[in-house]
Backbone bond lengths (Angstrom), bond angles and torsions (degrees), N, CA, C in turn:
res aa  C-N    CA-C-N  psi(-1)  N-CA   C-N-CA  omega(-1)  CA-C   N-CA-C  phi
1 M - - - 1.469 - - 1.527 109.93 -
2 F 1.321 116.07 135.78 1.449 120.88 178.16 1.534 110.43 -70.94
3 A 1.350 115.71 152.39 1.463 121.05 -179.06 1.527 111.81 -57.38
4 E 1.346 116.62 -39.84 1.465 119.80 -178.29 1.528 110.93 -66.60
5 E 1.325 116.37 -38.27 1.463 119.78 177.56 1.526 110.45 -65.56
6 R 1.343 115.11 -41.22 1.469 119.27 -179.95 1.535 110.68 -62.07
7 K 1.325 116.05 -44.93 1.471 119.25 179.47 1.524 111.12 -63.86
8 A 1.330 116.17 -37.75 1.465 119.70 178.33 1.526 110.80 -62.36
9 K 1.335 116.88 -41.04 1.467 120.98 179.87 1.534 110.99 -68.99
10 I 1.327 115.94 -37.27 1.465 119.22 176.58 1.527 109.72 -61.98
11 L 1.342 116.43 -43.52 1.463 120.85 177.98 1.521 111.76 -59.79
12 E 1.335 115.79 -43.20 1.463 120.02 -179.47 1.528 110.51 -61.12
13 M 1.347 115.71 -40.59 1.468 120.04 179.06 1.528 110.48 -63.36
14 I 1.341 116.15 -45.15 1.461 120.53 -177.85 1.526 110.77 -67.89
15 N 1.333 116.41 -41.17 1.469 120.41 -177.34 1.519 113.04 -70.89
16 S 1.324 116.79 -16.63 1.460 120.12 176.34 1.528 111.39 -77.87
17 G 1.343 115.38 -1.37 1.458 119.85 176.19 1.516 113.89 105.64
18 N 1.331 116.36 3.30 1.453 120.21 -178.05 1.532 111.35 -95.49
19 S 1.326 115.98 141.29 1.453 119.04 166.51 1.534 106.42 -85.31
20 V 1.308 117.40 153.22 1.460 120.12 -178.10 1.522 109.68 -126.61
21 R 1.325 115.07 152.34 1.457 120.75 177.83 1.526 109.49 -116.10
22 V 1.327 114.74 145.30 1.465 120.57 -177.41 1.522 111.10 -57.91
23 S 1.321 116.46 -44.56 1.467 120.30 -177.23 1.531 111.79 -62.15
24 E 1.347 116.06 -39.74 1.468 120.15 179.97 1.525 111.34 -68.95
25 L 1.340 116.42 -41.32 1.461 120.16 179.44 1.521 111.30 -66.67
26 S 1.326 116.36 -35.80 1.465 120.72 178.29 1.526 111.17 -59.83
27 K 1.322 115.91 -43.86 1.470 120.54 179.36 1.529 110.99 -70.54
28 L 1.339 115.69 -41.21 1.466 120.10 -177.25 1.532 112.02 -62.23
29 F 1.347 116.89 -43.19 1.456 120.69 -176.21 1.529 113.33 -97.98
30 N 1.333 115.83 0.42 1.466 121.38 177.18 1.541 111.84 57.06
31 V 1.318 114.93 45.62 1.465 121.49 175.15 1.519 108.00 -131.64
32 S 1.321 116.94 170.04 1.458 120.84 -178.16 1.523 111.12 -72.30
33 E 1.335 115.00 158.92 1.466 119.59 176.60 1.525 110.75 -64.47
34 A 1.330 116.97 -31.59 1.468 120.94 177.97 1.524 110.58 -62.91
35 T 1.336 117.22 -39.02 1.465 122.03 178.03 1.529 110.51 -64.21
36 I 1.339 116.09 -43.94 1.467 120.43 178.93 1.520 110.53 -63.72
37 R 1.312 117.51 -40.67 1.469 120.10 178.90 1.519 110.78 -61.69
38 R 1.339 116.92 -39.76 1.466 119.97 177.54 1.527 110.52 -63.47
39 D 1.333 115.96 -41.75 1.473 119.96 177.38 1.526 110.73 -58.59
40 L 1.318 116.55 -45.77 1.461 121.13 -177.51 1.528 111.63 -67.66
41 I 1.330 116.41 -36.22 1.464 120.05 177.13 1.525 110.06 -63.03
42 E 1.338 116.71 -44.19 1.470 120.76 179.91 1.520 111.22 -65.08
43 L 1.318 117.15 -39.14 1.463 120.78 179.13 1.532 110.86 -68.56
44 E 1.327 116.60 -36.87 1.464 119.89 177.61 1.527 110.76 -68.81
45 Q 1.333 116.62 -40.89 1.464 120.31 179.29 1.529 111.19 -62.76
46 A 1.330 115.98 -29.38 1.466 120.77 177.76 1.529 112.12 -81.46
47 G 1.334 116.78 -4.62 1.462 120.36 176.83 1.514 114.71 84.29
48 C 1.336 116.66 16.61 1.467 119.69 -174.50 1.526 113.79 -94.42
49 I 1.322 117.83 -25.82 1.455 121.42 -177.60 1.525 109.34 -138.94
50 V 1.317 114.49 169.42 1.462 120.90 170.41 1.518 107.06 -120.90
51 R 1.320 116.24 121.51 1.459 119.14 179.09 1.528 110.44 -74.62
52 T 1.306 114.90 142.04 1.455 121.65 176.53 1.524 107.78 -120.91
53 H 1.317 116.15 176.03 1.461 119.48 178.19 1.532 109.32 -63.88
54 G 1.320 115.76 109.31 1.466 120.67 177.90 1.508 115.22 84.87
55 G 1.347 117.86 4.24 1.456 117.89 -178.16 1.516 113.07 -172.55
56 A 1.355 116.75 -145.35 1.467 121.03 -177.57 1.514 109.88 -161.97
57 V 1.347 115.24 156.61 1.463 122.13 174.64 1.520 108.79 -131.92
58 S 1.316 116.29 171.32 1.456 121.47 -175.44 1.525 112.43 -72.37
59 N 1.333 113.72 148.53 1.467 121.45 169.41 1.518 106.10 -136.67
60 T 1.339 116.68 80.84 1.460 121.38 -172.89 1.516 111.09 -57.36
61 S 1.334 116.12 119.99 1.471 120.45 179.53 1.509 108.96 -158.21
62 T 1.324 117.54 -114.09 1.457 120.92 -175.53 1.524 113.78 -69.60
63 N 1.318 117.23 -13.64 1.457 119.37 -178.53 1.527 112.75 -89.69
64 F 1.348 118.12 1.02 1.467 120.06 177.75 1.518 109.93 -64.25
65 E 1.319 115.97 131.43 1.456 120.38 -178.27 1.521 110.78 -132.60
66 P 1.329 118.23 109.58 1.463 120.13 176.00 1.519 110.22 -67.57
67 S 1.322 116.95 152.71 1.456 120.62 179.13 1.526 110.50 -74.99
68 F 1.335 115.58 168.09 1.462 121.61 178.49 1.527 109.98 -57.04
69 K 1.328 116.91 -43.60 1.468 120.60 -179.04 1.520 111.44 -66.31
70 E 1.339 116.22 -37.78 1.468 119.90 179.69 1.519 112.04 -65.54
71 K 1.345 116.59 -34.10 1.460 120.70 -178.92 1.519 112.99 -85.00
72 Q 1.327 116.41 -22.53 1.461 121.89 -168.05 1.525 113.93 -59.21
73 D 1.332 117.12 -39.34 1.458 120.40 -174.66 1.530 114.10 -90.56
74 K 1.324 117.09 -5.06 1.465 119.85 -179.26 1.526 110.44 -84.59
75 F 1.331 116.69 131.91 1.466 122.42 179.59 1.538 110.92 53.33
76 L 1.338 114.84 39.52 1.462 120.40 -173.78 1.527 112.28 -59.64
77 K 1.327 116.78 -45.64 1.466 120.73 -178.67 1.524 110.84 -62.10
78 E 1.341 115.98 -44.92 1.465 120.31 -179.98 1.528 111.25 -64.02
79 K 1.323 116.15 -42.45 1.464 120.18 -178.88 1.526 111.43 -60.99
80 E 1.325 116.12 -44.06 1.463 118.85 -178.82 1.520 111.50 -67.02
81 Q 1.325 117.43 -38.21 1.464 120.46 178.73 1.532 111.58 -69.45
82 I 1.318 116.65 -35.53 1.465 120.68 176.10 1.531 109.82 -63.93
83 A 1.326 116.07 -44.05 1.462 120.54 179.09 1.528 111.54 -65.33
84 K 1.332 116.39 -38.21 1.467 120.94 178.18 1.524 110.33 -62.35
85 K 1.325 116.44 -42.41 1.463 120.60 177.30 1.531 110.62 -63.10
86 A 1.322 116.59 -41.70 1.466 120.85 178.50 1.525 111.11 -61.34
87 A 1.327 116.49 -44.20 1.465 120.91 -179.24 1.522 111.64 -61.89
88 S 1.337 116.19 -32.91 1.472 119.86 -179.78 1.529 112.18 -67.71
89 L 1.310 117.13 -16.14 1.471 121.66 -179.50 1.527 112.14 -88.44
90 I 1.326 116.25 -8.43 1.468 120.31 178.06 1.519 109.07 -82.08
91 E 1.336 115.98 125.03 1.464 121.86 -175.95 1.528 110.88 -106.86
92 D 1.325 115.74 161.92 1.458 120.84 178.49 1.527 110.22 -52.83
93 G 1.334 115.99 131.90 1.458 120.58 176.78 1.511 115.24 83.51
94 D 1.329 117.86 -0.90 1.466 120.91 -179.17 1.523 112.12 -66.76
95 T 1.327 114.98 149.72 1.463 121.68 165.47 1.525 106.13 -109.11
96 V 1.323 116.41 127.86 1.464 119.90 -175.81 1.522 110.34 -136.25
97 T 1.329 115.33 147.40 1.461 121.10 168.98 1.516 107.56 -105.88
98 I 1.333 116.12 130.50 1.459 121.07 177.55 1.528 107.75 -117.70
99 D 1.307 115.26 114.54 1.451 123.24 -179.51 1.527 110.73 -68.66
100 S 1.314 116.28 156.09 1.462 120.63 174.47 1.519 109.90 -73.65
101 G 1.340 117.21 143.18 1.459 120.01 177.80 1.508 111.86 166.61
102 T 1.324 115.88 165.39 1.459 120.51 -178.06 1.522 112.62 -76.97
103 T 1.319 118.13 -14.59 1.465 121.50 173.31 1.521 110.41 -94.53
104 T 1.321 116.41 -49.86 1.466 120.88 -176.56 1.524 112.56 -62.44
105 Q 1.328 118.35 -26.27 1.462 120.46 -177.60 1.527 112.70 -60.59
106 F 1.337 116.48 -25.95 1.460 119.78 -178.12 1.535 112.80 -76.39
107 I 1.315 118.07 -14.44 1.462 120.66 -177.32 1.527 111.28 -57.15
108 S 1.320 116.55 -37.53 1.471 120.71 -175.79 1.529 112.32 -57.89
109 K 1.327 117.88 -29.57 1.468 121.72 -178.07 1.522 112.60 -70.08
110 Y 1.344 116.75 -22.21 1.460 119.64 -167.82 1.532 114.60 -120.31
111 I 1.321 117.64 10.20 1.466 119.09 177.94 1.520 109.47 -75.15
112 N 1.328 116.52 115.88 1.465 121.43 178.64 1.523 112.41 -106.42
113 A 1.314 116.93 -15.29 1.465 121.20 -179.13 1.526 110.64 -66.21
114 K 1.324 115.22 155.27 1.462 121.72 -178.30 1.528 110.54 -107.77
115 A 1.326 114.54 160.06 1.473 122.34 176.73 1.532 111.22 54.22
116 V 1.318 115.16 42.68 1.470 121.38 -179.54 1.528 109.70 -96.11
117 T 1.325 115.79 141.22 1.461 121.14 172.55 1.524 108.02 -108.64
118 V 1.329 116.30 123.80 1.462 121.99 -179.36 1.525 109.40 -112.53
119 V 1.322 115.24 124.59 1.462 122.04 171.59 1.519 106.84 -103.08
120 T 1.322 117.91 130.59 1.466 118.97 -178.11 1.519 112.11 -147.77
121 N 1.310 115.59 150.45 1.469 122.09 172.28 1.530 110.37 -108.59
122 S 1.331 116.24 17.47 1.464 122.07 -179.90 1.522 110.47 -103.09
123 V 1.315 116.59 119.70 1.469 119.30 178.83 1.530 110.11 -67.70
124 N 1.327 117.01 -36.49 1.470 120.70 -179.73 1.523 111.08 -64.78
125 L 1.325 116.65 -47.10 1.454 120.78 -177.48 1.531 111.15 -67.09
126 A 1.326 116.63 -40.03 1.470 120.33 178.45 1.524 110.56 -60.40
127 D 1.326 116.09 -40.86 1.469 119.86 179.26 1.525 111.07 -65.95
128 E 1.324 117.16 -41.36 1.467 121.02 -178.84 1.529 112.23 -66.31
129 L 1.327 116.92 -29.32 1.468 120.68 -179.69 1.529 113.29 -91.03
130 S 1.325 116.82 -4.43 1.470 120.28 -172.16 1.525 114.04 -64.66
131 D 1.333 117.23 -20.61 1.463 120.06 179.83 1.532 113.36 -95.44
132 R 1.321 117.68 -0.49 1.461 121.31 -179.35 1.530 110.26 -87.36
133 E 1.327 116.53 103.99 1.464 120.30 -178.11 1.524 112.39 -70.61
134 D 1.346 117.18 -18.60 1.454 120.66 -178.72 1.527 112.47 -90.53
135 I 1.317 116.58 1.92 1.461 121.38 179.14 1.525 109.57 -124.25
136 E 1.329 115.35 126.79 1.466 120.39 175.19 1.526 107.92 -90.74
137 V 1.317 116.28 127.48 1.459 120.96 -176.34 1.525 110.17 -112.59
138 I 1.335 115.90 126.85 1.457 122.27 174.94 1.521 107.59 -114.02
139 V 1.327 116.66 119.96 1.465 121.86 179.78 1.519 108.47 -99.03
140 T 1.321 115.92 131.66 1.463 119.73 -172.71 1.522 114.07 -67.76
141 G 1.344 116.54 -28.60 1.457 117.74 -168.23 1.520 109.05 74.90
142 G 1.327 116.45 -177.04 1.452 120.47 178.36 1.515 112.61 119.62
143 L 1.323 115.10 -174.80 1.459 122.28 178.91 1.526 109.30 -74.41
144 L 1.320 117.55 122.52 1.462 121.51 -179.34 1.516 109.88 -85.64
145 R 1.340 116.13 118.68 1.464 121.42 175.61 1.531 108.11 -88.76
146 T 1.318 115.83 115.06 1.464 119.73 -177.95 1.522 111.33 -64.17
147 K 1.330 117.04 -28.18 1.463 120.52 -176.41 1.523 112.17 -68.88
148 T 1.338 116.92 -35.14 1.467 120.08 -176.28 1.527 113.63 -118.52
149 K 1.342 117.25 -3.72 1.468 122.11 -178.18 1.535 111.46 61.64
150 A 1.325 115.89 27.69 1.465 121.16 -179.29 1.521 110.31 -108.37
151 M 1.333 115.64 142.58 1.461 121.38 172.60 1.523 107.92 -94.39
152 V 1.323 116.21 123.11 1.461 121.43 -171.95 1.523 110.35 -136.46
153 G 1.331 115.87 179.70 1.449 121.06 174.82 1.516 114.15 93.29
154 P 1.339 117.27 -174.22 1.471 122.67 -172.79 1.525 115.09 -56.62
155 V 1.334 118.11 -38.51 1.473 120.33 -178.92 1.526 110.23 -65.49
156 A 1.325 116.39 -47.30 1.469 120.60 177.87 1.524 110.68 -61.67
157 E 1.320 116.27 -41.54 1.467 120.68 -176.84 1.528 112.12 -67.78
158 E 1.325 117.38 -36.40 1.466 119.83 177.68 1.527 110.98 -63.49
159 T 1.327 117.08 -39.10 1.465 120.61 176.07 1.521 110.10 -63.66
160 L 1.327 116.76 -47.84 1.462 121.23 -177.23 1.529 112.47 -63.78
161 K 1.322 117.61 -35.05 1.468 121.18 -178.86 1.525 112.22 -64.99
162 K 1.319 116.72 -24.03 1.470 121.38 -177.84 1.526 112.54 -87.25
163 L 1.336 117.39 -3.92 1.460 120.96 -173.97 1.526 111.37 -121.21
164 K 1.325 116.52 139.03 1.462 123.04 175.14 1.526 107.93 -120.41
165 V 1.328 116.17 124.44 1.462 120.14 -173.81 1.526 111.50 -118.98
166 D 1.331 114.79 162.36 1.462 120.24 177.93 1.519 111.95 -72.28
167 K 1.340 116.02 -43.32 1.468 120.14 -173.14 1.522 110.67 -140.05
168 L 1.322 114.29 142.60 1.467 121.23 172.80 1.517 108.35 -118.01
169 F 1.335 115.66 131.45 1.455 121.75 173.89 1.536 106.54 -109.14
170 L 1.320 114.45 107.01 1.461 122.78 -168.00 1.524 111.45 -106.66
171 G 1.322 115.92 140.65 1.454 121.60 173.49 1.519 110.40 -106.88
172 A 1.338 117.19 158.14 1.468 121.82 178.47 1.520 109.34 -159.72
173 N 1.317 115.93 164.90 1.466 121.16 179.39 1.521 113.00 -95.37
174 G 1.334 115.79 -18.74 1.456 118.67 -179.37 1.511 111.58 -162.76
175 V 1.339 115.62 156.14 1.465 120.61 175.96 1.519 108.88 -150.52
176 S 1.331 115.40 136.27 1.465 120.61 175.18 1.521 108.33 -151.22
177 I 1.321 115.28 153.81 1.460 120.15 179.62 1.526 110.20 -59.23
178 K 1.316 117.00 -44.80 1.462 121.31 -175.17 1.522 113.18 -74.01
179 S 1.338 117.25 -45.36 1.469 121.17 -171.47 1.517 114.29 -99.33
180 G 1.332 117.77 -8.16 1.453 121.00 177.48 1.515 113.62 82.86
181 V 1.330 114.40 -161.89 1.465 122.02 179.85 1.526 107.35 -93.44
182 T 1.332 116.95 125.28 1.464 119.81 -171.90 1.526 112.99 -132.55
183 T 1.338 114.11 162.86 1.458 123.15 177.46 1.527 107.12 -151.82
184 P 1.329 119.77 156.28 1.471 119.16 -174.27 1.522 115.57 -69.44
185 N 1.331 118.41 -30.53 1.461 120.59 -169.46 1.529 112.57 -99.26
186 I 1.319 117.08 129.49 1.464 122.78 -177.52 1.520 111.95 -61.35
187 V 1.325 116.69 -47.65 1.462 120.95 -175.89 1.527 110.76 -65.97
188 E 1.330 116.23 -41.83 1.459 120.03 179.47 1.529 110.82 -64.89
189 A 1.333 116.05 -37.79 1.469 120.28 177.92 1.525 110.92 -61.22
190 N 1.309 116.81 -40.84 1.466 120.37 -179.23 1.522 111.40 -65.68
191 T 1.342 116.85 -40.67 1.464 120.46 178.23 1.531 110.45 -63.11
192 K 1.325 116.87 -39.51 1.462 120.58 177.42 1.535 111.13 -64.03
193 R 1.325 117.27 -36.97 1.474 120.40 177.89 1.523 111.38 -62.07
194 V 1.315 116.04 -39.89 1.464 120.04 178.54 1.525 110.21 -65.27
195 M 1.327 117.44 -37.77 1.468 121.14 175.49 1.531 110.23 -57.95
196 I 1.322 115.88 -45.28 1.465 121.03 -178.00 1.520 111.11 -61.74
197 E 1.315 116.20 -41.41 1.466 120.96 -178.11 1.530 112.45 -62.45
198 G 1.327 117.33 -26.47 1.461 120.76 -175.81 1.521 114.59 -98.10
199 A 1.336 118.05 9.06 1.473 120.57 -175.33 1.523 111.71 -115.62
200 K 1.339 115.59 141.14 1.468 120.67 175.23 1.523 110.58 -72.31
201 E 1.329 116.38 -40.42 1.462 121.69 179.82 1.526 109.21 -129.51
202 V 1.339 116.01 136.67 1.461 120.96 -178.38 1.528 109.64 -115.41
203 Y 1.321 115.99 120.37 1.459 123.27 177.62 1.523 108.25 -109.08
204 L 1.319 117.72 120.32 1.456 122.14 176.11 1.525 108.92 -95.00
205 L 1.333 116.32 123.41 1.465 122.08 -178.42 1.518 108.97 -104.53
206 I 1.340 117.31 108.99 1.459 120.74 179.79 1.527 110.31 -144.66
207 D 1.325 116.33 143.53 1.450 118.41 170.20 1.532 108.10 -80.77
208 S 1.325 116.99 163.28 1.460 121.57 -170.80 1.529 114.23 -64.74
209 S 1.332 118.19 -15.65 1.469 120.15 178.01 1.529 111.80 -68.62
210 K 1.335 117.16 -16.49 1.468 120.65 -177.33 1.529 113.37 -84.02
211 F 1.327 117.87 -13.34 1.459 119.73 179.72 1.532 110.27 -67.25
212 D 1.337 115.06 135.93 1.469 123.79 -179.87 1.522 113.21 67.96
213 E 1.335 117.24 11.36 1.462 121.39 170.90 1.525 108.47 -86.66
214 V 1.320 116.86 138.08 1.464 121.48 -179.59 1.517 109.10 -126.27
215 N 1.331 116.02 127.88 1.456 122.18 178.38 1.529 110.20 -115.15
216 F 1.298 115.75 174.14 1.464 122.01 -171.05 1.528 114.50 -61.59
217 S 1.337 117.30 -43.65 1.466 120.37 -168.94 1.522 111.87 -106.00
218 L 1.313 116.10 125.62 1.466 121.40 177.36 1.523 110.39 -76.73
219 I 1.327 115.68 126.30 1.465 120.56 172.14 1.524 109.07 -85.10
220 C 1.327 115.98 -52.30 1.458 120.76 -179.84 1.518 109.91 -167.37
221 P 1.333 117.22 160.79 1.471 118.90 170.18 1.526 109.25 -65.53
222 V 1.325 116.99 156.59 1.459 121.37 -179.84 1.531 111.25 -58.64
223 S 1.304 117.35 -31.58 1.468 121.74 -177.42 1.528 113.78 -62.19
224 K 1.342 117.37 -16.47 1.466 121.17 178.74 1.532 112.18 -78.60
225 I 1.338 116.68 -10.60 1.461 121.73 -178.16 1.528 109.71 -92.48
226 D 1.322 116.82 136.12 1.471 120.85 177.16 1.513 112.47 -91.91
227 Y 1.342 116.13 -41.64 1.469 121.35 -177.42 1.530 109.21 -136.51
228 I 1.325 116.41 145.30 1.462 121.79 170.28 1.521 107.77 -118.85
229 I 1.329 115.61 121.12 1.462 121.26 176.98 1.522 107.11 -100.41
230 T 1.337 117.19 119.89 1.457 120.96 -173.59 1.525 110.76 -153.04
231 D 1.335 115.59 177.26 1.465 120.25 -178.19 1.525 112.73 -96.80
232 K 1.330 117.31 -15.14 1.461 119.82 -176.78 1.530 109.40 -156.80
233 L 1.319 116.81 141.81 1.459 120.64 179.36 1.527 110.82 -71.15
234 P 1.342 117.37 143.32 1.469 119.39 174.56 1.524 110.47 -72.84
235 K 1.326 116.48 161.22 1.463 121.01 -179.41 1.534 112.08 -59.46
236 D 1.323 116.07 -35.33 1.467 120.69 -177.34 1.533 111.98 -102.85
237 Y 1.324 116.32 35.24 1.465 119.68 -174.59 1.530 112.80 -60.34
238 E 1.337 117.74 -25.98 1.465 120.09 179.27 1.535 111.04 -64.11
239 K 1.326 116.59 -31.03 1.466 120.23 177.02 1.528 110.56 -67.86
240 Y 1.337 115.80 -36.29 1.458 120.17 175.87 1.532 109.85 -65.36
241 Q 1.320 115.40 -44.68 1.461 120.05 179.62 1.521 111.38 -61.35
242 H 1.328 116.70 -35.84 1.463 121.56 178.29 1.529 110.89 -61.47
243 L 1.335 116.08 -28.62 1.472 121.03 178.45 1.530 111.95 -86.32
244 G 1.323 116.46 2.11 1.463 120.62 177.87 1.511 114.46 89.14
245 I 1.322 117.65 11.20 1.458 121.88 -178.71 1.532 109.57 -85.84
246 K 1.320 115.79 132.34 1.458 121.17 178.92 1.512 109.39 -102.68
247 F 1.333 117.13 140.78 1.455 121.88 178.08 1.526 110.59 -101.82
248 I 1.332 114.92 138.67 1.466 121.53 174.40 1.517 106.24 -121.56
249 L 1.316 116.30 114.05 1.461 120.86 -177.10 1.537 110.74 -96.78
250 I 1.317 115.20 147.33 1.465 119.79 -179.99 1.533 109.67 -80.62
């Protein structure tokens, strides 16, 4: 198991309301107690936990992650319009990666282009596109996160590393000039980074409530984004423009 996956699992255990002990985690993950202590130190430095004598407890903050259902009904109109705008940018013959998310899932409803290849780690989106004979769908595989309906981790990343696409439509939980594009889960953030590496153009799809929100895991600096599709410009949008980022408003 990778260190990032191990830390993510430790966080999940703590966030479920359990306190954890170093000795127990060492046995559970089959690593040394020194390794577990390093994990806990890094998680505490990130503001996610509070270390205690021999273990750790929760410190709910940037690592809070609402479930897919909890996010689904928020800013619903804006999310669908953002996705519709994104779909209009897909051209005949394009290869695109569509990230899992409550905004990106709507893209499937509005793709009018023909001979499109869609790569996705979203089980919902893959199912919605399964009846489209004019669209080739490649599903990444990987560990399915029930909270976000996203397939993530090494299996998904190995698939993504082998593919180069024209456009990526990326979801995130927060974006700020200072802290970058972020999401609560370490493993999911890493899978999103691999998506970015394989795309010629990166489109970030976020409603305006996500501006200046900061979550635990960094996906990428803002400078890695080419376009932001949103419903309203952020207050400091000129700083984004200075970095070469273009805004597309619904």
